[in-house]
Phi, psi and omega in degrees: 000142180295139175230127177256147181289145179300334182265007179283101183271016177261357185275156167266124177262126177246128180261107182110148187230019181280209185302320179280302183295317181295320177292312181301313181299318179293316179300318179293317179299320179295339177269003177089014182264135181285131185227134168247120181253118181260120180241128184293331184263177179282177176251119173253159173242172185307318183292346180274345182296150186239122179275060177211123191300307186289320179294321178293320177302315179296323182290317194255333196283150173282103184246011175302152180305129168220161177236164182226162173204169181108180185267359181294150185296331180301324179299326179280316188274322186224064190298340179246014179225070181291338185225143175255086182229172188258143172243086182188163175302130187102342177053212185284358171291350171283320189271334189297161185275341177108354182296128189228090185243137175286144170295153177272160185304314184292338183285345173275348183228056186291324180296322178292315186276324184269340182074203180279114177251114186304130178086350180260145180256060184287145180208138174291140172297152175279006175231164180242171175301321180299320178299323187268346185305316179298329181277330169298318178303313181294320181295316180296321177292315180300316187272349180068045185289128180296154182066017169229156175053032178074011181274124182292158177288164176284157175289156179265132176273185181299322180300318177293319183299323176294314179302312182298314181297316179293320180296316180291329176296331177273356179093008177291146186248321185266084184228123180197183182274020165086168168259106190238138174274054178228124184299122171271350173208159182305138183197144174058034179078005179241148182282182181270164182301132179261008176058038182290321174097001179252052185298325182284347184259010184097132185277109183287346176267346182076011180287329179280134179295133171212144178298335182306313185238348181261341183238301188306316178301327178293321176293318181296327181296338180285344186079008182251356183238125172245125176257126178246098176288167180050044178237093188270113184288133181258319179196162175253136183253160180216167179265186184295340179268000179089005178279133179295135183240345181170183185227135174259130181219160175261127180277187185297338178266000182085006180279141179281132177234153178235115176258118177288159185206149170275322181220144174239132177239125184256125183220056186259017183082166189288356176258308182287328182298308177294328178300316179296317179297318180290322178287352179264016179304149181211180177300323180284327180235074187295338180260010183106158180293144174062026189242031178296335179278346186073013185264352178298127180092341183275167176065037177294134178230152182223007189071150173280104186238174178164163177235159177225131179238134177249142177252130185242172183286336185238159181297143177244323183054059185299339183283350180273125179099178184304134187298318188236034180271069177178134185210146170242122187251000188297336181265012187276350182280171177270104182229082187298345177296344177283349179103011178202161176266157180078183183216182183215160175249155170244124186229139178300146177207154170211151169228157180289171183301320178299315179291325178300318179297326182280326191252342187303313174201082189309131177089352182278161178204165178114182188297322183300313183283319183291324178292328176294316179295326176298335182261020186306316184292343180262011183271147164240150184220149174221159181238140178265130175233107183229164182281116173267159185275132172292135176227136181301328183280345171277111193203162173256124177233175176269131176266100186287347178276337181247125182241152176276183184291349177262004178085010181263147177300138177276170179279137167253131181250114180255132181211133171232136174296139169279155178303326178294321178298316182294317179297319179295314181298317180296321177297317180293320176300316182295316181290324179292320176298315178297322180301312181288322180293332179294340179242026166095020178297135178279323178218150178228134182241106167290134183249136178295151176300142178249183184313141194288133171256336175255099180252119191225162179075193180090342173218057198287154175287142176205152176289318182259135182304329184291341187263349185200202187244324184232162177271193187290351176253007182080008178276129183296141180298327188273329189227114189295330183256027174236126184236156170247132192229027182226192181290352178291344179278355182296130178286318173223168189267342186058182182250021182240155174303139195272346194297318180302319180290323176300316180293316179300317179294324179293320177297316179296319179295322178298318177299317182294313181299315180299318180294317181290324176296321179297327178277350183063032175275343174222000000 
């Protein structure tokens, strides 16, 4: 394996190895650029994944101390677990379900289309769908997204058949097994989906795209990419002129190391990325790196989510087969006559009985909940994914009262639903209930949102430096050789699962960085 010297200041250092960082690092390595990828978690391989929910959660999840505040239910139920994400090489691309949807044209221009929404900090992206379409094409090809490039869709399991029948009974038209980055046939040296059903626990067949095994090994084969697992970044350093010069991290033994760098790209998810920037404050940057606008950490989004489960007279076994191979897209458009701006998707979902007991209605007890759990095999489930409103007050800050094992302040995640989020969620609950009742559900359970898997915003893209943190290439407005390469750069959240867009932006960013390095502008 390639090893770069700690004093090699010609390397690009990438913090994080998930959909953004893992893709970016591989793309740069394939272009002949030297990359050091620092990942806070260990490295697992496919054979290490565990088809058991709680044991897998313990193995993979980012469970470091974090704190929460705000009126969201997660603060009450899971005050130190605001997000359900992975701490391992491959990041949350290990855990994600595979849904790969392009943002719609209007979702890049929400301020233009939605107008002034009281309490929302809406801003048009500095890029358009047309700008991103060539990179969506590349991302879909790279990831093997079904229903693109002649790749057939996945088969529908029982959970999908219930969704489809109910949706069509309501008159919905755009209903299918989704655009999924899960092989429906052998591709890219990986086999097809075996319908194991533990998509959130890591794909043991390797059919689901993940940077862990679909991207990073290709970068490593070039001899230009070094991945350092168990390398927890503490801060980013700079010189007297404000140029980033390297990264300080704690290695697997807890020893402090300093990796010099020509360029630093941060891809630590929407919670850790702003935390690192804020923890990197200095005399030159007293409010944190890249924070002259005061926008680092602000505009945190998690999507307007919730789940709905229906109980039927006969067994469904929703846990058998691909977790999220089913979608209804008819509500995804901007139709303000419904009482809210933006739109949402309905996607099949299932969790095992242990997670169902924990998440169906946390803290509840009695006949209503226990009888529902008794009917687990007769359940069908769907998940709501909708566009939530960016708000300046929804933000990641440093909690100076709580410190990590390295003595640094942990992240506090503050979130309050916007009135638009509540109206959208209630509409989705009503339509989902009607969907299941249309095909004979005996009982329907709307489920409260649980710890966030879609973490967005906090280092948003903007045309003007005063409005955000990075420009249209993810390059920070304040520091030319510092980039943001994950979902934290999203200006708004849109109503689609974010991973495809994160990957498309990473491919585009790699082209830009390589071109600028060639010009010696960075």
